[in-house]
C-alpha positions as CSV (number, residue, x, y, z in Angstrom):
1,M,0.2,0.1,-0.1
2,A,3.2,2.3,-0.4
3,E,2.3,5.5,-1.8
4,T,5.0,7.4,-4.2
5,T,5.2,10.9,-5.5
6,H,6.3,11.8,-8.9
7,Q,6.6,14.9,-10.8
8,F,5.1,15.4,-14.3
9,R,8.1,14.7,-16.7
10,A,9.5,16.5,-19.7
11,E,6.6,19.4,-19.2
12,T,6.1,22.4,-16.8
13,C,2.9,23.3,-14.8
14,K,2.9,26.3,-17.1
15,L,2.4,23.9,-20.0
16,L,-0.4,21.8,-18.2
17,N,-2.1,25.0,-17.4
18,I,-2.0,26.0,-21.1
19,L,-3.1,22.8,-22.2
20,T,-6.1,22.7,-19.8
21,H,-7.2,26.3,-20.1
22,S,-6.1,27.5,-23.6
23,L,-6.3,24.4,-25.9
24,Y,-10.1,23.7,-24.7
25,T,-12.4,26.9,-24.9
26,N,-15.6,24.7,-24.0
27,H,-15.4,23.3,-20.6
28,E,-18.0,20.5,-21.7
29,I,-15.3,18.9,-23.7
30,F,-13.5,17.3,-20.8
31,L,-16.3,14.5,-21.1
32,R,-16.1,13.8,-24.8
33,E,-12.1,13.4,-24.3
34,L,-12.6,10.5,-21.2
35,L,-15.2,8.9,-23.1
36,S,-12.9,8.8,-26.2
37,N,-10.1,7.4,-23.9
38,A,-12.4,5.0,-22.6
39,S,-13.8,3.9,-26.0
40,D,-10.1,3.3,-27.3
41,A,-9.7,1.3,-24.2
42,L,-12.3,-1.1,-25.1
43,E,-11.4,-1.1,-28.7
44,K,-8.0,-2.3,-27.7
45,V,-9.3,-5.4,-25.6
46,R,-11.8,-6.1,-28.8
47,F,-8.8,-6.4,-30.8
48,L,-6.6,-8.5,-28.6
49,Q,-9.9,-10.7,-28.4
50,T,-10.8,-11.1,-32.1
51,T,-7.2,-11.8,-32.5
52,G,-7.0,-14.7,-30.0
53,A,-4.9,-12.9,-27.4
54,E,-5.8,-13.8,-23.6
55,V,-7.3,-10.8,-21.7
56,R,-8.0,-10.8,-17.9
57,D,-11.7,-10.9,-17.0
58,P,-13.0,-12.2,-20.4
59,E,-16.5,-12.2,-19.1
60,L,-16.9,-8.7,-18.5
61,P,-19.0,-6.6,-21.0
62,L,-17.3,-3.9,-23.4
63,E,-19.2,-0.9,-21.8
64,I,-18.8,2.6,-20.0
65,R,-20.6,3.4,-16.8
66,I,-20.9,7.0,-15.4
67,T,-22.4,7.6,-12.1
68,T,-23.0,11.1,-10.1
69,D,-22.4,11.7,-6.2
70,K,-24.1,14.8,-5.7
71,D,-23.8,15.0,-2.2
72,N,-19.7,15.0,-2.5
73,H,-19.6,16.6,-5.8
74,V,-18.1,13.4,-7.6
75,I,-18.7,12.2,-11.3
76,T,-16.9,8.4,-11.9
77,V,-16.4,7.6,-15.3
78,A,-15.4,3.5,-15.5
79,D,-14.7,1.6,-18.4
80,T,-13.8,-2.4,-18.8
81,G,-11.2,-1.9,-21.3
82,I,-7.5,-2.5,-21.6
83,G,-6.4,-0.9,-18.3
84,M,-3.0,0.2,-17.1
85,T,-0.1,-1.3,-15.1
86,E,1.6,0.9,-12.6
87,Q,4.2,1.5,-15.2
88,E,1.8,2.6,-17.8
89,L,0.0,4.8,-15.3
90,I,3.4,6.7,-14.7
91,D,4.4,6.8,-18.5
92,N,1.0,7.5,-19.8
93,L,-0.7,9.9,-17.6
94,G,2.6,11.3,-15.9
95,T,4.0,12.6,-19.2
96,I,1.9,15.1,-21.3
97,A,1.8,14.3,-25.0
98,R,2.3,10.5,-24.4
99,S,-0.5,8.5,-26.0
100,G,-1.1,4.7,-25.0
101,S,-3.2,4.4,-28.0
102,E,-0.3,5.6,-30.3
103,E,2.1,3.3,-28.7
104,F,-0.6,0.2,-29.1
105,L,-0.9,1.1,-32.8
106,K,2.8,1.3,-33.0
107,A,3.1,-2.1,-31.8
108,R,0.5,-3.7,-34.1
109,E,2.4,-2.0,-37.0
110,A,5.5,-3.5,-35.9
111,E,3.7,-7.0,-35.5
112,K,2.6,-6.3,-39.5
113,A,6.2,-5.5,-40.4
114,A,8.0,-8.2,-39.0
115,A,5.2,-10.6,-40.7
116,K,5.4,-8.9,-44.0
117,P,7.8,-10.5,-46.7
118,A,11.1,-8.6,-47.5
119,D,10.1,-8.1,-51.2
120,E,7.1,-6.1,-50.4
121,E,8.9,-3.5,-48.2
122,K,8.8,-0.1,-49.8
123,P,11.9,1.1,-51.0
124,A,13.3,4.0,-49.5
125,E,13.1,6.1,-52.8
126,E,9.4,5.3,-52.7
127,T,8.9,6.7,-49.4
128,K,10.6,9.7,-50.5
129,A,8.4,10.4,-53.4
130,D,5.4,9.8,-50.8
131,D,6.9,12.7,-48.8
132,E,7.1,14.7,-52.1
133,D,3.2,14.2,-52.9
134,E,2.0,15.7,-49.7
135,E,3.5,19.2,-51.0
136,K,0.9,18.8,-54.2
137,S,-1.6,21.6,-54.4
138,I,-4.6,20.7,-52.8
139,N,-6.6,21.9,-55.6
140,A,-4.8,19.3,-57.8
141,E,-7.8,16.5,-58.3
142,E,-6.5,13.6,-57.1
143,P,-7.8,10.0,-57.5
144,I,-10.6,9.1,-55.5
145,V,-10.2,5.8,-53.9
146,E,-13.4,4.7,-52.2
147,H,-13.1,2.0,-49.3
148,D,-13.8,-1.5,-49.8
149,D,-16.9,-2.7,-47.2
150,S,-15.8,-6.2,-47.6
151,K,-12.5,-5.6,-45.9
152,P,-12.6,-6.3,-42.1
153,D,-11.9,-3.5,-39.9
154,D,-8.6,-3.5,-37.7
155,A,-7.0,-1.4,-34.8
156,S,-7.6,1.9,-37.0
157,Q,-10.5,2.4,-34.9
158,I,-8.9,3.5,-31.9
159,I,-9.3,7.6,-31.6
160,G,-6.7,9.0,-29.4
161,R,-3.1,9.8,-31.1
162,F,-1.9,12.5,-29.1
163,G,-2.2,11.9,-25.3
164,I,-3.3,15.3,-24.0
165,G,-7.2,15.1,-24.2
166,F,-7.1,13.5,-20.7
167,Y,-5.8,16.6,-19.0
168,S,-8.7,18.5,-20.0
169,V,-10.6,16.8,-17.2
170,F,-8.8,19.6,-14.9
171,M,-10.8,22.3,-16.1
172,V,-13.5,21.2,-14.1
173,A,-11.9,18.8,-11.4
174,K,-9.9,20.0,-8.3
175,K,-8.7,16.4,-7.9
176,V,-8.8,13.3,-9.9
177,E,-8.2,9.7,-8.7
178,V,-7.7,6.8,-11.4
179,T,-8.1,3.3,-10.3
180,S,-6.6,0.8,-13.0
181,V,-6.2,-3.0,-13.7
182,S,-4.3,-4.0,-16.9
183,A,-6.3,-6.6,-19.2
184,T,-2.8,-8.1,-19.9
185,G,-0.4,-7.5,-16.7
186,D,-0.3,-8.8,-13.4
187,G,-3.7,-8.0,-12.3
188,V,-2.7,-5.7,-9.5
189,P,-4.9,-2.4,-9.1
190,H,-3.1,0.8,-8.8
191,V,-4.6,4.3,-7.8
192,W,-3.1,7.3,-9.8
193,T,-4.2,10.8,-7.8
194,S,-3.4,14.4,-8.8
195,D,-4.6,18.1,-8.6
196,G,-3.1,18.9,-11.8
197,T,-0.4,21.3,-10.4
198,G,2.7,19.5,-11.2
199,S,2.8,16.3,-9.6
200,F,0.9,12.9,-8.9
201,T,1.1,10.0,-6.6
202,I,0.7,6.5,-7.3
203,R,-0.7,3.7,-4.6
204,T,-0.9,0.0,-5.0
205,L,-4.3,-1.3,-3.6
206,E,-3.8,-4.6,-1.4
207,G,-6.0,-6.6,0.6
208,A,-9.4,-5.8,1.1
209,E,-8.9,-2.5,-1.0
210,A,-7.9,-4.7,-4.0
211,E,-11.0,-7.2,-3.9
212,G,-13.7,-7.0,-6.8
213,V,-11.6,-4.5,-8.7
214,K,-12.0,-5.8,-12.4
215,R,-10.2,-5.2,-15.4
216,G,-10.5,-1.6,-16.7
217,T,-9.9,1.9,-15.5
218,C,-12.1,4.1,-13.0
219,I,-11.8,7.8,-12.9
220,R,-13.3,9.7,-9.8
221,I,-13.5,13.3,-10.8
222,F,-14.0,15.8,-7.7
223,L,-15.7,18.7,-9.2
224,R,-14.6,22.3,-8.7
225,D,-16.9,24.5,-7.1
226,E,-17.9,26.2,-10.1
227,A,-18.3,23.1,-12.0
228,H,-21.0,21.5,-10.2
229,E,-23.4,21.7,-13.3
230,Y,-21.7,18.7,-14.5
231,E,-23.1,16.5,-11.8
232,E,-26.5,16.8,-13.1
233,K,-27.5,13.9,-15.0
234,F,-29.6,15.9,-17.7
235,R,-26.3,18.0,-18.5
236,L,-24.3,14.9,-18.7
237,E,-26.6,13.3,-21.1
238,G,-26.9,16.6,-23.1
239,I,-22.8,16.2,-23.5
240,I,-22.9,12.6,-24.5
241,R,-25.7,13.0,-27.0
242,K,-23.9,15.8,-28.4
243,H,-20.1,15.0,-28.5
244,S,-20.2,11.0,-27.8
245,N,-23.3,9.8,-29.2
246,F,-22.0,7.4,-31.9
247,L,-19.2,5.7,-29.8
248,P,-19.3,2.0,-30.5
249,F,-19.8,0.9,-26.9
250,A,-22.4,1.2,-24.9
251,I,-22.7,4.3,-22.4
252,Q,-24.6,3.9,-19.1
253,L,-25.3,6.8,-17.3
254,D,-26.5,6.1,-13.9
255,G,-27.5,2.8,-14.9
256,E,-29.3,3.9,-18.2
257,R,-27.9,3.7,-21.5
258,V,-27.6,7.1,-23.5
259,N,-26.3,6.2,-26.8
260,T,-29.0,3.8,-28.6
261,T,-28.2,5.1,-32.1
262,A,-25.6,3.4,-34.4
263,A,-23.0,5.6,-36.6
264,L,-24.9,4.5,-39.8
265,W,-22.3,6.0,-41.9
266,R,-19.5,3.4,-40.6
267,E,-21.6,0.5,-41.9
268,P,-21.4,-1.1,-45.3
269,K,-24.1,0.6,-47.5
270,F,-25.3,-3.0,-48.6
271,S,-26.2,-3.7,-45.3
272,I,-28.4,-0.8,-44.6
273,T,-32.2,-0.5,-45.7
274,K,-33.7,2.5,-46.8
275,E,-35.9,2.6,-43.8
276,Q,-32.8,2.9,-41.6
277,Y,-31.5,5.5,-43.9
278,N,-34.4,7.5,-43.4
279,E,-34.9,7.0,-39.4
280,F,-31.3,8.2,-39.2
281,Y,-32.4,11.5,-41.3
282,K,-35.1,12.0,-39.1
283,F,-33.0,11.5,-35.8
284,L,-30.4,13.8,-37.2
285,T,-32.3,16.7,-38.6
286,Y,-35.8,16.6,-36.5
287,D,-37.3,16.7,-40.4
288,Q,-40.1,14.2,-40.2
289,K,-40.4,14.4,-44.2
290,E,-38.2,11.6,-45.8
291,P,-35.3,12.8,-47.7
292,L,-35.3,12.8,-51.6
293,D,-32.1,11.0,-51.7
294,V,-29.2,9.5,-49.8
295,I,-25.3,9.6,-50.9
296,H,-23.1,7.3,-48.7
297,F,-19.8,6.8,-49.4
298,S,-16.3,5.9,-47.8
299,V,-13.1,7.2,-49.1
300,D,-9.3,5.6,-48.3
301,A,-7.5,8.4,-50.7
302,P,-6.5,10.9,-51.1
303,V,-7.6,11.1,-47.2
304,Q,-9.8,8.3,-45.4
305,F,-13.3,9.6,-44.3
306,N,-16.9,8.5,-44.5
307,C,-19.7,10.4,-45.7
308,L,-23.4,10.2,-45.0
309,L,-25.2,12.9,-46.7
310,Y,-29.3,13.4,-47.7
311,I,-30.6,15.7,-50.1
312,P,-33.8,16.9,-47.8
313,G,-37.4,16.5,-49.2
314,S,-38.5,19.9,-47.8
315,T,-37.5,23.6,-48.7
316,V,-34.2,24.8,-46.5
317,D,-33.4,28.2,-45.8
318,V,-30.0,28.7,-44.7
319,F,-29.3,32.2,-46.5
320,D,-31.6,34.1,-44.1
321,E,-32.1,33.7,-40.6
322,R,-30.4,30.2,-40.5
323,K,-27.3,31.2,-42.4
324,D,-25.2,29.7,-39.9
325,E,-26.8,26.4,-39.5
326,W,-25.4,24.8,-42.6
327,G,-22.9,22.0,-43.5
328,P,-22.2,18.5,-42.3
329,D,-21.4,17.8,-38.6
330,L,-17.7,16.9,-38.3
331,Y,-16.7,13.7,-36.5
332,V,-13.2,12.3,-35.9
333,R,-13.9,8.5,-35.2
334,R,-17.3,8.6,-34.3
335,V,-16.7,11.7,-31.9
336,L,-18.1,15.0,-32.7
337,I,-15.8,18.0,-33.6
338,D,-17.8,20.4,-35.1
339,R,-21.5,21.1,-35.8
340,H,-22.4,22.5,-39.0
341,N,-18.9,22.5,-40.6
342,K,-18.9,24.8,-43.6
343,E,-15.6,23.8,-44.8
344,L,-16.9,20.6,-45.8
345,L,-19.1,21.8,-48.6
346,P,-19.3,24.5,-50.9
347,S,-22.2,27.1,-50.5
348,Y,-24.2,25.9,-53.6
349,F,-24.5,22.4,-51.6
350,A,-25.8,24.1,-48.3
351,F,-29.1,22.6,-48.3
352,M,-27.4,19.0,-48.0
353,K,-27.5,17.4,-44.3
354,G,-25.4,15.0,-43.1
355,V,-22.1,13.6,-41.1
356,V,-18.9,13.4,-42.1
357,D,-16.3,11.1,-39.9
358,T,-12.5,11.3,-40.6
359,E,-9.5,9.3,-39.4
360,D,-7.0,12.0,-40.4
361,L,-7.8,14.7,-37.9
362,P,-6.7,14.8,-34.4
363,L,-9.5,14.7,-31.8
364,N,-8.4,17.9,-30.0
365,I,-8.2,19.9,-32.8
366,S,-9.5,23.3,-32.5
367,R,-12.2,25.4,-34.4
368,E,-9.6,27.9,-35.5
369,T,-7.4,25.4,-36.6
370,L,-10.1,23.7,-38.7
371,Q,-10.6,26.3,-40.6
372,E,-6.9,26.5,-41.9
373,N,-6.5,22.6,-42.2
374,V,-5.2,21.2,-45.2
375,V,-6.8,17.8,-44.5
376,L,-10.1,19.2,-44.2
377,R,-10.1,21.4,-47.4
378,K,-8.9,18.1,-49.1
379,I,-12.0,16.3,-47.7
380,G,-14.3,19.0,-48.5
381,Q,-13.1,19.0,-52.1
382,T,-13.4,15.1,-52.5
383,I,-17.0,15.6,-51.1
384,T,-17.8,18.2,-53.8
385,R,-16.4,16.2,-56.8
386,Q,-18.4,13.3,-55.4
387,L,-21.7,15.1,-54.9
388,L,-21.0,16.8,-58.6
389,T,-21.0,13.2,-60.0
390,H,-23.9,12.3,-57.9
391,F,-26.2,14.8,-59.3
392,E,-24.7,14.5,-63.0
393,R,-25.8,10.9,-63.0
394,L,-29.2,11.7,-61.4
395,A,-29.9,14.6,-63.9
396,K,-29.1,12.0,-66.8
397,N,-30.7,8.8,-65.6
398,D,-33.5,10.4,-63.3
399,P,-34.7,13.8,-64.6
400,E,-38.0,13.9,-63.0
401,K,-36.3,13.2,-59.5
402,Y,-33.5,15.7,-60.5
403,E,-36.4,18.2,-61.6
404,T,-38.0,17.7,-57.8
405,I,-34.7,18.6,-56.4
406,W,-34.3,21.4,-58.2
407,K,-37.5,22.7,-57.5
408,L,-36.6,22.7,-53.9
409,H,-33.0,23.4,-53.8
410,G,-32.0,24.8,-57.2
411,K,-31.7,28.3,-55.7
412,Y,-28.5,27.1,-54.1
413,I,-26.9,25.1,-56.9
414,K,-27.2,28.2,-58.9
415,F,-24.5,29.7,-56.9
416,G,-21.9,27.2,-58.2
417,F,-21.1,29.9,-60.8
418,D,-18.8,31.4,-58.4
419,S,-16.6,27.9,-58.3
420,Y,-14.1,28.9,-60.7
421,Q,-12.8,25.2,-60.4
422,Y,-16.2,23.6,-60.8
423,R,-18.6,26.0,-62.6
424,D,-18.1,24.1,-66.0
425,R,-19.6,21.0,-64.0
426,V,-22.5,23.0,-62.5
427,A,-23.5,24.6,-65.5
428,P,-25.0,21.2,-67.1
429,L,-27.1,21.1,-63.9
430,L,-28.8,24.5,-64.2
431,R,-32.4,24.4,-65.1
432,Y,-34.7,27.1,-66.2
433,Y,-38.1,27.7,-67.8
434,S,-38.2,28.8,-71.3
435,T,-40.3,30.3,-74.2
436,A,-40.4,26.5,-75.6
437,Q,-41.8,25.1,-72.6
438,E,-43.4,27.1,-69.9
439,D,-44.4,24.8,-67.7
440,K,-41.3,22.3,-67.7
441,F,-37.8,22.8,-66.9
442,T,-35.0,22.9,-69.6
443,S,-31.2,22.3,-69.4
444,L,-28.6,24.4,-71.3
445,D,-27.8,20.9,-72.9
446,D,-31.8,20.9,-74.4
447,Y,-31.8,24.6,-75.3
448,V,-28.5,23.9,-77.3
449,S,-30.1,20.9,-79.1
450,R,-33.1,22.8,-80.2
451,M,-31.1,26.0,-81.5
452,K,-31.7,27.2,-85.0
453,P,-29.4,26.5,-87.7
454,D,-26.4,29.4,-87.6
455,Q,-27.9,30.6,-84.1
456,K,-24.7,31.5,-82.0
457,E,-26.1,33.0,-79.0
458,I,-28.2,31.5,-75.9
459,W,-30.7,34.1,-75.4
460,Y,-32.3,34.9,-72.3
461,V,-34.7,37.7,-70.6
462,A,-34.3,38.4,-66.7
463,A,-37.3,39.6,-64.8
464,S,-38.7,39.5,-61.2
465,S,-41.3,37.0,-62.2
466,M,-42.4,34.5,-65.1
467,E,-45.3,37.2,-65.5
468,A,-42.8,40.2,-65.7
469,A,-40.8,38.0,-68.3
470,K,-43.5,37.3,-70.7
471,V,-44.6,41.0,-71.3
472,N,-41.0,42.1,-72.0
473,P,-41.0,44.4,-74.8
474,H,-37.8,43.0,-76.6
475,L,-39.5,39.7,-76.4
476,G,-42.1,39.6,-79.4
477,Q,-39.5,39.5,-82.0
478,F,-38.0,36.6,-80.8
479,R,-41.2,34.8,-80.6
480,R,-41.9,35.9,-84.3
481,K,-38.4,34.3,-85.2
482,G,-39.4,31.0,-83.4
483,L,-35.9,31.8,-81.2
484,E,-36.2,30.1,-77.7
485,V,-35.5,32.3,-74.8
486,L,-34.8,31.3,-71.2
487,Y,-36.6,33.1,-68.5
488,L,-34.5,34.2,-65.6
489,T,-36.5,35.0,-62.6
490,D,-33.9,34.9,-59.7
491,P,-31.7,37.9,-59.1
492,V,-28.7,35.4,-59.1
493,D,-29.7,34.1,-62.5
494,E,-28.0,36.7,-64.7
495,F,-25.1,37.0,-62.3
496,A,-24.4,32.9,-62.9
497,L,-24.8,33.1,-66.7
498,E,-22.6,36.2,-67.1
499,A,-19.8,34.2,-64.9
500,I,-20.2,31.1,-67.0
501,M,-20.0,33.2,-70.3
502,E,-20.8,30.5,-72.7
503,Y,-22.0,26.8,-73.1
504,Q,-20.6,24.9,-75.9
505,K,-19.0,27.9,-77.2
506,H,-22.5,29.7,-77.5
507,P,-22.1,32.8,-75.5
508,F,-25.1,34.0,-73.2
509,K,-26.9,37.0,-74.2
510,S,-30.0,39.0,-72.9
511,V,-32.6,40.0,-75.4
512,E,-32.3,43.5,-74.5
513,L,-28.8,43.8,-76.0
514,A,-29.9,42.4,-79.3
515,E,-28.7,44.6,-81.8
516,A,-30.5,45.9,-84.6
517,G,-30.6,43.4,-87.4
518,A,-29.4,40.6,-85.3
519,L,-32.7,38.7,-86.0
520,D,-33.1,39.4,-89.7
521,A,-31.4,36.4,-90.9
522,F,-33.9,34.3,-89.1
523,P,-37.4,33.5,-91.0
524,D,-40.8,34.3,-89.3
525,V,-42.6,31.7,-87.9
526,E,-46.0,30.5,-89.6
527,N,-48.9,32.4,-88.7
528,A,-46.8,35.1,-87.4
529,E,-48.5,38.8,-87.7
530,P,-47.7,40.6,-90.9
531,K,-45.0,43.3,-90.4
532,P,-46.2,47.0,-91.0
533,E,-45.0,48.7,-94.0
534,P,-41.8,50.7,-93.2
535,L,-42.2,54.3,-92.8
536,S,-42.7,56.6,-96.1
537,E,-40.1,59.2,-96.7
538,E,-43.0,61.7,-95.6
539,Q,-43.4,59.8,-92.3
540,K,-40.1,60.0,-91.4
541,P,-40.0,63.7,-90.5
542,E,-43.4,63.0,-88.6
543,L,-41.5,60.4,-86.2
544,D,-38.7,63.1,-85.9
545,A,-41.3,65.5,-84.7
546,L,-42.8,63.1,-82.0
547,I,-39.3,62.3,-80.8
548,S,-39.0,66.1,-80.3
549,A,-42.4,66.6,-78.7
550,V,-41.9,63.4,-76.4
551,K,-38.4,64.8,-75.1
552,T,-40.2,68.2,-74.4
553,I,-43.1,66.7,-72.4
554,L,-41.1,64.0,-70.4
555,G,-38.2,66.6,-69.6
556,D,-35.7,65.4,-67.0
557,Q,-37.6,62.0,-66.4
558,V,-35.5,60.9,-69.3
559,K,-31.9,60.9,-70.5
560,D,-32.9,60.8,-74.2
561,V,-35.6,59.9,-76.6
562,R,-34.7,57.9,-79.9
563,A,-36.1,55.7,-82.4
564,A,-35.7,51.8,-81.6
565,T,-32.3,50.7,-82.4
566,R,-32.8,46.9,-81.4
567,P,-35.6,44.4,-82.2
568,I,-38.8,45.0,-80.1
569,D,-42.7,44.6,-80.7
570,A,-43.7,47.0,-78.2
571,A,-44.5,50.8,-78.6
572,A,-41.5,51.8,-76.3
573,C,-38.9,50.6,-74.1
574,L,-36.2,51.7,-71.7
575,V,-32.6,51.4,-72.3
576,S,-29.7,52.0,-69.7
577,P,-27.1,54.4,-71.0
578,D,-24.5,52.2,-69.8
579,G,-25.3,49.0,-71.8
580,V,-26.6,46.9,-69.0
581,T,-29.9,45.1,-68.5
582,S,-32.7,46.4,-66.5
583,S,-32.6,43.5,-64.1
584,M,-28.7,43.9,-63.6
585,E,-29.2,47.7,-63.4
586,K,-31.6,47.2,-60.6
587,L,-29.2,44.8,-58.6
588,M,-26.7,47.1,-58.8
589,R,-28.8,50.1,-57.6
590,V,-29.9,47.8,-54.8
591,M,-26.0,47.0,-53.8
592,Q,-25.4,50.8,-54.1
593,K,-28.3,51.5,-51.8
594,T,-29.6,53.9,-54.6
595,D,-33.3,55.0,-54.5
596,G,-35.5,56.7,-56.9
597,I,-35.8,56.0,-60.7
598,P,-32.9,56.0,-62.9
599,Q,-32.9,58.6,-65.6
600,K,-32.6,56.0,-69.0
601,I,-33.0,56.3,-72.5
602,L,-36.5,56.0,-74.1
603,E,-36.7,54.1,-77.3
604,L,-40.0,54.4,-79.4
605,N,-40.7,51.6,-82.0
606,P,-42.0,53.4,-85.4
607,D,-43.1,50.1,-86.4
608,N,-45.7,49.8,-83.7
609,A,-49.5,51.0,-84.2
610,L,-49.9,52.9,-81.1
611,V,-46.4,55.1,-82.1
612,R,-47.8,55.6,-85.6
613,S,-51.1,56.8,-84.2
614,L,-49.1,59.4,-81.8
615,M,-47.3,60.3,-84.8
616,R,-50.6,61.6,-86.6
617,I,-51.6,63.2,-83.6
618,C,-48.9,65.2,-82.9
619,R,-48.8,66.4,-86.6
620,E,-51.9,68.1,-85.8
621,G,-50.7,69.8,-82.8
622,A,-48.3,68.8,-79.7
623,E,-49.7,71.2,-77.4
624,D,-52.8,69.1,-77.0
625,D,-53.4,68.3,-73.4
626,T,-54.8,64.7,-74.4
627,F,-51.5,64.2,-76.5
628,K,-49.8,65.1,-73.6
629,D,-51.5,62.7,-71.4
630,M,-50.9,59.8,-73.8
631,V,-47.2,60.5,-73.8
632,N,-46.8,60.4,-70.1
633,A,-49.3,57.3,-70.1
634,L,-47.0,55.6,-72.6
635,F,-44.0,56.5,-70.2
636,D,-45.9,55.0,-67.3
637,T,-46.4,51.8,-68.7
638,T,-43.0,51.6,-70.0
639,L,-41.9,52.2,-66.5
640,L,-44.1,49.6,-65.1
641,L,-43.0,47.0,-67.5
642,D,-39.3,47.9,-66.6
643,G,-40.3,47.3,-62.7
644,Y,-40.5,51.1,-61.5
645,M,-43.8,53.1,-60.7
646,N,-43.8,56.8,-61.4
647,E,-46.1,59.2,-59.3
648,P,-48.9,56.8,-58.5
649,F,-51.4,59.2,-57.8
650,A,-50.7,61.4,-60.9
651,M,-50.8,58.3,-62.9
652,A,-54.1,57.1,-61.7
653,E,-55.6,60.6,-62.5
654,R,-54.1,60.7,-65.9
655,S,-55.5,57.6,-66.7
656,M,-59.2,58.4,-65.5
657,R,-58.8,61.4,-67.8
658,L,-58.0,59.5,-70.8
659,L,-60.6,56.6,-69.8
660,R,-63.4,59.3,-69.7
661,Q,-62.4,60.9,-72.9
662,A,-62.0,57.3,-74.5
663,A,-65.4,56.1,-73.2
664,G,-67.3,59.3,-74.5
665,W,-65.3,58.8,-78.0
666,Y,-66.4,55.2,-78.3
667,S,-70.2,55.5,-77.1
668,D,-70.4,58.5,-79.9
669,L,-69.1,55.7,-82.5
670,R,-71.9,53.2,-81.3
671,K,-74.6,55.5,-82.0
């Protein structure tokens, strides 16, 4: 029963203080670390048993037991794992950053190396080449090697590697007692005790004290006064469910099992039913509607990880009030490291829900370090490539299902235009309504397949809605020629096409920017309304007079008035002097926080019946009040089609005057 005192070796009290108060910013993490250590200890026993090695107390169940003692403010975390001998207690707990798990894995690797034939050993030159490969740019598309589910698991399931997680317990503990019996040693129990201030004691249990002490490790945590919240059962249960819910061994809290859901992403795909996938989705997201699709894969190279992602069957809003709640949950060997990790998915897949579990990150990595981690970025790129491949196959093989996904989540996929690396793969996934099929989405591939001979551009019209797009004054001439036009009704649509620039060597172009004569080479469709006769030489001065009169009446409401220089069928249209489309101009004004109606150029269409009527009225007298009302009404209507409203009360009064006059003229005609 002799007790010996030891100093922490190789590290100072200052280092211990840094580890327990700076490395971990969230005190509840201490339980996650202890449970991970316990899981490792159990995994080691399971590995030894599966390899035929003898262990002490083989009848013990592999489990973790947590009990609370509120009277004495003590938490006990016990496992039936590998345990430690006296020397291992000194080595593993007496030296910060020494990992028993790391030593265990090294021993297993040494055994494998000893059993491998000499001719299979890797040459020194190849090893050097492997080191150089690590220096490759993370943007390089390395081959993805998916995991073979038929291969049995090995000791790589062990979590801890760096030996510092245990010391997080001193964030909440004023004293810690560790009682341990090795599964492979002499069976003598020892107690390691420390207050975390620089030294520890080792005591051997003998006689009655040693009776009934079985294989494994029991940690008694004497809580600090400010940490008594952790003796509450609901608090501990919440921490377990949040961080350690998917550990492979049962966690009993005061006699009740807490973790009852399996880590489904770790299971072979062929063994999982659709019902199991759906149940796990509901458990993960609290969404009672079944997901539209499941993407489940395991990768061994360029990094090792498991991924289980879902496409929700309901709309997801992560750009507004829930802008911080997207990205899959990141696990390291079944232990939650970060919820909603945005580094793992690009924003255009923000609607995806799920988990990612990797072998290649340390358990104690901080949130700040995660944002700069090369391994994490490689995982994110691999996931992105896998998802793009999945959506490409889905769009090709099951277009109806993909259209359903697009209706729910297309507003996110569109943002793939911002990815220089993958925008060429995102473009075929885009879907739009068009003049060719207004009730069904079309892809860019479908549009190209329907293009007219000698058609070079992919035409589009951008508006706030389908209804607004259909009455765009530039659209009629394209209908006359049978040229398909895409309807862009989302503010991001035009940005996306401008960023992509072209598709299959066909540039994107707005109908508003079509040059004069751009459509002349295409014949009119059958049953097209006949074109009016061009203006005669006598009528051309009348058009000039009308333009001058309109300019005088509208004044500084317009920058200029001129005859239409582009194909339109409406009486008039507004043109930006900067050469941008009306929808793009609106977005720019919103970003610049500019109010009011922009001063634009009014173009009059001399082929329109209304304009020709105004020419005749103007010829009789431009000072006529009714003529002025008609000009202002034309401008009001053109503004409305452009998305603006000019003095609604004056507009209403003017409309009523014109209606009274028109009604009087019409009633006189019918007499």
